[in-house]
N, C-alpha and C positions, 0 to 999 in steps of 0.2 A: 155273481160277485166277485171279488178277488182272493184268488187261494193265495193260501198261508205263506208256500212254499217258493211262489214266482218270485223273479228277481224284479225288483220294478221297473217300470221304465221310467227315464230321466226326463224328464221334461221343463222346456224353457219357456215363461209362460211371457210374454213381452206386453203391457198395457199402456192405455194413456188414463184411465180411469171413466172414460168413456160409456157408450152403451155396447160400444164395440168391442172394447176389453173386458166387460161384462157378459159380453155372451161369450169370449176366448175361456174366460174362468168358468162359466157351468160347463161347459162342451168337457176341458177337463176334469170337474166334478162325474161329469155322465162318465165319462170313459174309466172313472176308477171304479165305476158299478161291476167291469168285468176284469181288470189287473190292477193292480195297484200299482201308483203313480208316484215319484216323487219330483217334486215343482221346486223351482226356484222363479219368485216372480222378479221381472224387471222394468225397469223405466227408466226413458231417456230423457235427460232434464236440458233445454233447449234456450239459452238465458243470449245470446248473442243480439236478440231484438231489443233485449232492457236500454232504455238511455241512461248516459254513463253519466256514472253518482248515485243512481240508485240501489237500492239495497238486495243484496240478491239474496240474500237469509231469508228474505221472505216467500220469491218466488220458489226458492227448493224445498222450503215446507209445503208445499202444495203437492210437489214431488212425492215426497218423505210421507202422507197423507195418501198419495194416492197408493206406495207400496202397502200401508195401513189396512185399507178398504179393501184390495183385494187378497190379501192375507186373509181377514175378516172372514172374506164372502165364503173361503176354502178352506179356515182352520174346522176342525173336528170333522171333517167328510171323510164317511169312510173310505180306507183305501189310500187317500191322500197327504205324503207326508210332506210336511213343508220346510226348504232349506231356508236360510239365512237372505232376504230381499235383497237387491243390487241394485242402487241409484246410478247410473250409468250419465256422462257426460260427452255430448260430439256430435257427428252427423249419426242419424237415427237409425238407417239401414244398416251402416257400418259398425256400431255398437251393438246390433242385435244381433247381426251376424255371428261375431268376435266372440257374443255372448254365447251363444248357441254351439259352437265349438266344442264339438267333445260328449254333447245331449243326443237322446236318441230323436227327438222331436222338438221342433220350435213350433209352438202356438200362440196367433197374434188371432187378433180382429180386423175386421175389415166394415168401413164403416157402411158398405155398400148391404143392401136387407133384402131379405130373404124373396122380396116382394118389386123389386126396384127392378127397371127394365131399360136398358139403351144409354145411361151416362155411366159417366167413369168415374170409377170409386176405384179404390185400395190403393192408392198409386206405391204406399209406401212398399204393401204386401207384394208387388210389383216390384220394386228395385231389391229387395231383396230377395225373394225369389231367383234374380236373376245371376247373384254374386252368391248363394251360400248352395255348401256341400252335405248339409245336416237336411233332412226331411222335415218338412216343415206343412200343419197344417193352418187353413186361410177360414178363419169363422164368422160367417154373415151375423151383422147389427142385428137383434130381433130372434136368432136363433133358438128351439124348441125342440127336444128331444122329440125324435119321432120312433118310429120302427119297420122303417125301410129298408130297404136292399142296397149294399155295397157295389156300386158303378166304379166299372176301372173300363180305361181307354186303352186301347191297342194300335202299334201302327202296323208299317208292313213287312218290319222285320224283328229281330229279336232283341233290339234295343228295350222294350216294352216287358223285359222281365221282373227286370226291377219294379217294377209298378204292379206287374200280376200277380207275384209273389208278396209284396206288401198288401194289396186286395185281396187275397186269399187270405193272408193273419188275420187281417180286418175281421173280414165276412165271420171267420171261426169264433176270434175271442166275441164276438157279443152273439152269435147263433142267427146268423145274416144270409140270405140268398145273395149268389154273386152275379151281378148284371156284366157279362162284357161286351164292350161295344167296339166297334169297326167303322170307323168310315173313311170313302175312298172315293175318288175321281178318276177323271182322264189323268194317263200318265203327260206330266212334264219331263223339259230335259234334264233336270235331273232325279229322278224318280228313280228306281231299283228297278222298275219297269219299263223303262224308255225304249226297250227292245220292242214293246210290244205293241206298239203304236200301230200295227198296221190289221191286228185282231180288233174281234167285234166284238160289242161291248156286254153279249150275254159271258162269253170266254172273262172278258174283263173282270165279271161281276162272280163267276164262279170261281177265278184264280181269288180274289179277297173272301171268299166264302169261304177256302179252304186256309186260306190265314187265319182266318178268326177261329173255324174249326180245331185246327192245332193247337190254338192258345187255350182254348176251351181242355183242350185233351190235357195240356201242359196244367192245369191249375188241378183236374181232376186226379191226376199221377203225385200233386202233392198232397189233396186233400181227400182220400175216394167218398168219403161219404159227404162232402159241400155238393149244395145245391145250385148248380149255373146254368144260368139263360143267356142267349146269346142275341145280337140285335147289327144288323150290318145295315145301313145304310150311306146312302150316296151324297154327297156334300162338305160343308166345311166341320171338320171334326169339332171344335169349340160349338158350335150352332147343334149340334146334334148331341153329343154330351151333356149340356146341356136343358137339354127338351125331354134327354130320358132319363136324367138327374132329379127332374122336381117330382116331390115327393117322396124322393128317398130320405135315406141317410148320410150318405157320405160318397163323395167320388176321389177316385186318386187317377193321379196321372203321371206321368214323366216326364223329365227335363234335361236337355244335354247342355253340360259344357264343354262345349269343343273344344276353345280358345280364350284368350285372354281377351280377345276383343268381343265372343259373347258372353263375357262375365257382365256385358252391360247394356245387351239387347236379349229381351227375351226371347223366347222360340214364340212365335204368332201364335198357335194351336194352344199353348199353356197359358199366353197371353188373354187369348180370347176367353179360354174356362175359367180364367181367375175373375175376371172382368163381367163374366155371364153367367156363372153356375151360383144358382138360388140355394145349393146345400154347403157343408163345407167340401176342402179341397186337401186332399195330404198330395203334395208335389215331393217325388223321389228325384232324386236327382241319379242320372245315371253318369258317370264315370265315361273320360274321352277315351276311344278305343285308340290315338296314337297323339 
């Protein structure tokens, strides 16, 4: 239950009124069971497709109805304080990113269902994640509350610290176990491990196991009583994370914004996770180092 003296988490909930949007609203309501949330609901009208001379007010009313319906679904929910909803107009990804500026968390739904495999879903979520500097949660359509663990993926350097800290916070809030996952592969010329190309497979595995052990130590230093489990796997990070996350409650990943060009190109690991994850994903932006 939310504590009375907790500072509410400021959430922007973007919804189109469909099943994905309802899943996102349900996730926000469930989140409020653990801490108070202050929610602004937004939707984006797209009227460029209307024929010349069409009465825009008729279609705008549908968007207003979306805001009213989502507001009704969250009204009187314990721990949820609703702000005045906002009807936005323009390119959806850009409008939602702008609306989320200054919030603690953006929450959107993805039309990808938890039992979907292999198909391309949630392209709006990908476009938003590629440019947003706010933490965002992407909730698959059909999401239902569960009691599983919080899963976090870490890289081979300290760039995952923000995601790890977020995952620790999520696990503590919900009283869940934390599972730290690290996927590794043979070094490429661009890897920080490129000077180890001549080493043996067991040596490389020990190095990555140490990376995982160090991450677990950092999590325990933050929360000594937190139950922490680690999983090391060989192969693509997105595939391993999706596999581990199945049946759990939440997946947390970090995402770099290294330069202006990368505002439009989402990192392959995060891209894969958003397409493959069977559970809600929190994406934590990582500030550029230079």
